[in-house]
C-alpha positions in Angstrom: 81.1 193.5 207.9 81.7 192.2 211.4 84.5 189.8 210.5 88.1 190.2 209.6 90.4 187.3 208.8 94.0 187.2 207.4 96.9 184.8 207.0 100.2 185.6 208.6 101.9 184.5 205.4 100.2 184.1 202.0 102.9 181.8 200.7 104.3 178.8 202.5 106.4 175.7 201.6 105.3 172.3 202.8 107.6 169.2 202.9 105.9 165.9 201.9 105.5 163.6 204.9 105.9 166.5 207.4 103.4 168.9 209.0 103.5 172.7 208.3 101.4 175.2 210.4 100.2 178.5 208.9 98.6 180.9 211.5 95.2 182.6 210.6 94.1 185.7 212.6 90.3 186.3 213.1 88.8 189.6 214.5 85.2 189.9 215.7 84.4 193.5 214.9 80.7 193.1 215.6 78.7 193.8 218.7 77.7 190.3 219.6 79.5 187.1 220.5 80.1 185.1 217.4 81.1 181.5 216.6 83.2 180.9 213.5 83.7 177.7 211.4 86.6 177.1 209.0 86.7 175.2 205.7 89.8 174.7 203.4 89.1 175.0 199.7 91.4 174.1 196.8 93.5 171.1 195.8 95.1 170.9 199.2 91.8 170.4 201.0 92.4 166.6 201.1 95.5 166.9 203.1 94.8 170.1 205.1 92.8 171.1 208.2 92.2 174.1 210.5 92.8 173.6 214.2 90.7 174.3 216.1 87.8 173.8 213.6 85.5 176.2 215.6 86.4 179.5 217.3 84.1 181.7 219.5 85.0 185.4 220.0 83.5 188.3 222.0 83.0 191.6 220.3 86.3 193.3 219.6 88.4 190.1 220.4 91.0 188.6 218.1 91.7 184.8 217.9 94.2 182.7 216.1 93.8 179.3 214.5 96.4 177.3 212.5 96.1 175.9 209.0 97.8 172.5 209.2 99.3 171.4 205.9 100.2 167.6 205.7 101.1 166.6 202.1 101.7 162.8 201.9 105.1 161.5 201.0 104.1 159.7 197.8 103.5 160.3 194.2 99.8 161.3 194.5 100.6 165.0 195.4 102.9 166.4 192.6 105.6 168.9 193.6 104.9 172.5 192.8 102.8 175.5 193.8 99.1 175.0 194.7 96.6 177.9 195.5 94.2 177.5 198.4 91.7 179.4 200.4 90.3 179.2 204.0 86.6 179.9 204.2 85.6 181.6 207.6 81.9 181.2 208.1 80.2 183.1 211.0 77.4 180.9 212.5 75.1 183.8 213.2 75.7 185.8 210.0 76.6 183.4 207.2 76.4 186.3 204.7 79.5 187.8 206.3 81.8 184.9 205.2 85.3 185.8 204.2 87.9 183.7 202.3 91.6 184.6 202.9 93.8 183.1 200.1 97.3 181.9 199.9 99.7 179.5 198.0 101.5 176.4 199.2 104.5 175.0 197.5 104.9 171.2 197.9 108.6 170.5 197.9 110.0 167.8 195.6 111.4 164.5 196.9 112.9 161.5 195.2 112.2 157.9 196.1 113.1 155.0 193.7 113.0 151.3 193.9 114.4 148.7 191.5 114.0 145.0 190.6 115.8 142.7 188.2 113.5 140.5 186.1 114.4 137.6 186.1 117.0 137.7 188.9 119.0 134.9 187.2 119.3 133.7 183.6 121.1 131.0 181.7 122.2 130.2 178.2 125.2 129.3 176.1 125.6 132.7 174.3 124.2 135.1 176.9 121.3 136.0 179.3 118.7 138.6 179.0 117.1 140.7 181.8 114.9 143.7 182.4 115.7 146.2 185.1 112.5 147.7 186.4 112.8 151.1 188.1 109.8 152.5 190.0 109.5 156.3 190.7 107.7 156.7 194.0 108.6 160.4 194.4 106.4 163.4 193.4 108.5 164.7 190.6 109.9 163.3 187.3 113.3 161.8 187.7 116.2 160.8 185.4 117.8 157.5 186.4 121.3 156.5 185.1 121.7 152.7 184.8 125.1 151.1 185.4 126.4 147.6 186.0 129.4 146.0 187.6 130.3 142.4 186.7 131.5 140.2 189.5 134.4 139.1 187.3 136.1 139.7 184.0 134.6 136.6 182.5 131.3 138.3 181.6 130.1 141.8 180.7 126.8 143.6 181.1 125.4 145.9 178.4 122.3 148.1 178.7 120.2 148.9 175.6 119.6 152.5 177.0 121.8 153.8 179.8 119.2 156.4 181.1 115.5 156.3 181.9 113.2 159.2 182.5 110.3 158.2 184.8 107.2 160.2 185.7 105.9 160.2 189.3 104.0 157.0 190.2 105.3 155.2 187.0 107.8 152.4 186.4 110.1 152.0 183.4 112.1 149.0 182.2 115.7 149.0 181.0 116.8 146.1 178.9 120.2 144.5 179.6 122.2 141.5 178.3 124.9 139.6 180.0 127.5 138.1 177.6 130.3 135.7 178.5 133.9 136.8 177.6 134.7 133.4 176.1 132.6 130.6 174.6 132.4 127.3 176.4 132.1 124.3 174.1 131.6 121.6 176.8 131.9 121.1 180.5 130.0 122.0 183.7 127.9 125.3 183.7 129.6 128.4 185.1 127.7 131.0 187.2 128.7 134.7 186.7 127.4 137.1 189.4 126.9 140.8 188.6 125.3 143.9 190.2 123.3 146.6 188.5 122.5 150.1 189.9 119.9 152.8 189.3 121.2 156.2 190.3 118.6 159.0 190.4 119.9 162.5 189.3 119.2 165.6 191.4 115.9 167.2 190.7 117.2 170.7 191.4 120.5 172.5 191.3 122.5 172.3 194.4 120.6 169.4 195.7 122.5 166.2 196.7 121.9 163.2 194.5 120.0 160.4 196.2 121.8 157.1 196.9 121.7 154.7 194.0 119.6 151.5 194.2 121.7 148.3 193.9 120.3 145.0 192.8 122.3 141.7 192.5 121.8 139.2 189.6 123.5 136.1 188.1 124.0 134.5 184.7 124.7 130.8 184.3 126.8 130.1 181.2 126.0 126.7 179.6 128.2 124.8 177.2 127.5 125.0 173.5 127.5 121.2 173.1 124.8 119.6 175.3 125.8 116.7 177.5 123.5 114.3 175.6 125.1 114.9 172.2 127.9 112.2 172.5 125.3 109.6 173.6 123.1 110.7 170.7 125.9 110.3 168.2 126.8 106.9 169.5 123.1 105.7 169.3 122.9 107.2 165.7 126.0 105.3 164.7 124.7 102.0 166.1 121.4 102.5 164.3 123.1 103.2 161.0 125.3 100.1 161.4 122.2 98.0 162.1 120.4 99.4 159.0 123.4 98.7 156.8 123.6 95.1 158.2 119.9 94.6 157.6 120.3 95.7 154.0 123.1 93.3 153.2 121.6 90.5 155.2 118.0 90.6 154.1 117.0 93.2 151.6 119.8 92.9 149.0 119.4 89.1 148.6 115.7 89.5 148.2 116.2 92.1 145.4 118.6 89.8 143.6 116.2 86.9 143.9 113.4 88.9 142.4 115.6 89.9 139.5 116.5 86.3 138.7 112.9 85.2 138.9 112.0 87.8 136.3 114.2 86.0 133.7 112.0 83.1 132.5 113.2 80.5 129.9 110.5 81.7 127.5 111.8 85.3 127.7 115.3 84.1 127.0 114.3 82.0 124.1 112.3 84.8 122.5 115.2 87.3 122.9 117.6 84.8 121.3 115.3 84.2 118.4 114.9 88.0 117.8 118.7 88.7 117.9 120.7 85.6 116.8 123.9 87.6 117.2 123.6 87.3 121.0 124.5 83.9 122.4 125.4 82.4 125.6 129.1 83.0 124.8 128.7 86.6 123.8 127.1 88.0 127.0 123.9 87.8 128.9 121.3 86.8 126.3 118.2 86.9 128.4 119.0 88.5 131.8 117.0 91.2 133.4 118.7 94.3 134.4 116.8 94.8 137.6 113.6 93.9 139.2 111.9 96.3 141.6 110.9 95.1 145.0 107.4 95.3 146.4 106.0 98.6 147.7 103.5 97.7 150.3 100.5 100.0 150.4 101.4 101.7 147.1 98.0 101.6 145.5 98.7 104.4 143.0 99.7 103.7 139.4 98.4 104.4 136.0 95.5 102.0 136.2 92.6 102.4 133.9 88.9 102.2 135.0 87.0 99.0 135.2 84.6 98.8 132.3 81.9 97.3 134.5 82.3 93.8 133.0 83.7 90.8 134.9 86.5 90.7 132.3 89.1 93.2 131.6 89.4 96.8 130.3 92.4 97.8 128.2 93.8 101.2 127.3 96.8 101.0 125.0 98.5 104.3 124.5 101.0 103.9 121.6 103.1 106.8 120.6 102.6 108.6 117.2 102.8 106.5 114.1 106.4 106.4 112.7 107.7 106.5 109.2 108.9 103.3 107.6 112.1 102.1 109.2 111.7 104.2 112.3 111.0 102.9 115.8 108.2 104.4 118.0 108.1 104.3 121.8 104.9 102.6 122.8 103.1 102.0 126.1 99.8 100.4 127.1 97.9 99.3 130.1 95.1 96.9 131.1 93.0 96.3 134.2 91.6 92.8 134.9 89.0 91.8 137.4 88.2 88.3 138.5 85.8 86.8 141.0 86.7 84.1 143.5 86.1 80.6 142.2 85.1 81.8 138.7 88.2 80.6 136.9 90.9 82.6 135.4 90.2 85.8 133.5 92.4 87.3 130.8 92.8 90.9 129.5 94.8 92.1 126.5 97.0 95.1 127.0 98.5 95.4 123.5 98.0 93.8 120.1 100.8 94.3 117.6 99.6 95.6 114.2 100.3 93.9 111.0 103.7 94.7 109.5 105.1 95.7 113.0 107.0 94.0 115.8 106.9 95.2 119.4 110.0 95.0 121.7 108.9 94.8 125.3 111.3 96.4 127.8 109.4 97.5 130.9 106.6 96.0 133.0 104.8 97.4 136.0 102.3 95.0 137.8 100.0 96.4 140.5 97.9 94.6 143.2 96.5 97.7 145.0 93.9 95.7 147.0 96.3 93.1 148.4 94.5 90.2 146.6 95.7 86.6 146.8 96.0 84.3 143.7 98.2 84.2 140.6 98.9 86.5 137.8 100.5 85.5 134.5 102.0 87.9 131.9 102.3 86.5 128.4 103.9 88.0 125.3 102.9 86.3 122.0 101.4 82.9 121.6 103.9 80.9 123.7 106.0 83.2 125.7 105.2 83.4 129.4 107.1 86.4 130.7 106.1 86.4 134.4 104.2 84.2 136.7 103.6 85.7 140.2 101.7 85.1 143.4 99.5 88.1 144.2 100.0 87.8 147.9 103.7 88.4 147.5 103.5 92.0 146.2 101.5 95.2 145.8 103.6 96.9 143.1 106.4 95.3 141.1 108.3 96.7 138.2 110.7 94.8 135.7 113.1 96.2 133.2 114.8 94.0 130.5 118.2 94.7 129.0 117.3 92.4 126.1 113.8 93.3 124.8 111.2 90.6 124.5 110.0 90.6 120.9 106.3 90.2 120.1 105.7 89.6 116.4 102.9 91.1 114.2 99.5 89.9 115.4 100.8 88.9 118.7 99.4 90.2 122.0 100.6 91.0 125.5 98.0 89.7 128.0 97.5 89.5 131.8 95.6 86.5 133.3 94.3 86.6 136.8 93.2 83.6 138.9 91.6 85.0 142.1 91.7 83.0 145.3 90.9 85.7 147.9 89.8 89.3 147.5 91.9 91.8 149.5 90.6 94.7 151.6 92.2 98.1 151.2 92.8 100.1 154.3 90.1 102.7 155.0 88.0 101.6 152.0 84.9 99.4 151.5 85.6 95.7 150.9 85.6 95.0 147.1 83.8 92.0 145.6 86.5 91.1 143.0 90.2 90.8 142.6 91.5 93.7 140.5 95.0 94.0 139.1 96.5 96.3 136.5 99.4 96.0 134.1 101.4 98.8 132.5 104.0 98.0 129.8 106.4 100.0 127.7 108.6 99.3 124.7 109.3 100.1 121.1 107.2 99.4 118.0 109.3 98.7 114.9 108.5 97.8 111.3 108.8 94.1 110.7 111.9 93.1 108.6 111.5 90.8 105.6 113.1 87.3 105.3 
């Protein structure tokens, strides 16, 4: 072999961001002039070079080149020992290539940056932040987090006081700023504070790097918002207006409907059924209450139209009672009538022989919003109600003194249609259609 190459030192330490030179001795032991080329092999080849890159030697001469080690000062080159080799290739005799080997130790360094996200917060009970710490060094680092409030009116707490960060990575520490006292009302108060990230030494005897300081602020807001007093005043004004509307308009209308429900026929029938009641003994024929209209309330226990222009009835009396016992009974009827065709009557209930029916409750429905008249009759001569269809959608009536219908008597509903209504979101009907639901008690008829 006509080539001898050796490193002055097989182990060298390189500082990131600096340049380290390692001499390489080359001896031409051949008999001809030879030119040599140099190649660095190993993980450090990206940041190493041989200067000069080409060396010519006469026979028996010795030359020196330098292996220049330039590790970058960032996290791409980790700290620690890395093997390498320098391939010396003779131009004339490439089979005589030699590769002297060595080891380079990249020294560790620490570089950290920090950022507070968000820089400022606000709230009535506290503010939340994240403290982002970035390790730009080439070795893992442990960072201790601390905070110093700007005053005694707020305190800063970390969820985890330490973070371990790998090279080239960032970690987040959660922190919360809490006010020392709650503020119920008033102007917002700003509390400044400062947080620090202090890297710990990576090796014994090494000085600790300077901590990174970041400023932040927390704005304490009152628990009661500024708009609350105004909202309470507006709510009080609206409540007073609603109460005034009730006493001025709605309550008189309810009383008027209750008085209209008491017809002379109903009073006369009640007095005949119970002679013990008189005008001097109480209220012989008054109605307890009459429900107001419920516009748009199209739902009630209406039956189905039987397909005829007349009416369809569906009485639903309770179970038959023994002699002397009263039985709760209910019934309903649905009546349809065409415009201009005259009145149409439907029977809701027919009292069986040997029984009397005491009518106590009525519910009249006008779900389509028809116009015309409706008459509710009990017995042959008693007209209980006479209403204008355009004045209601649903009306209910409850009688303290029952209206007595004798055996063989009927409870009917008569409709006289003047205009067919149109329900919202439904096809226009061709007839007026109303329904009646009644309730009361069926009792055996008494003799004499």
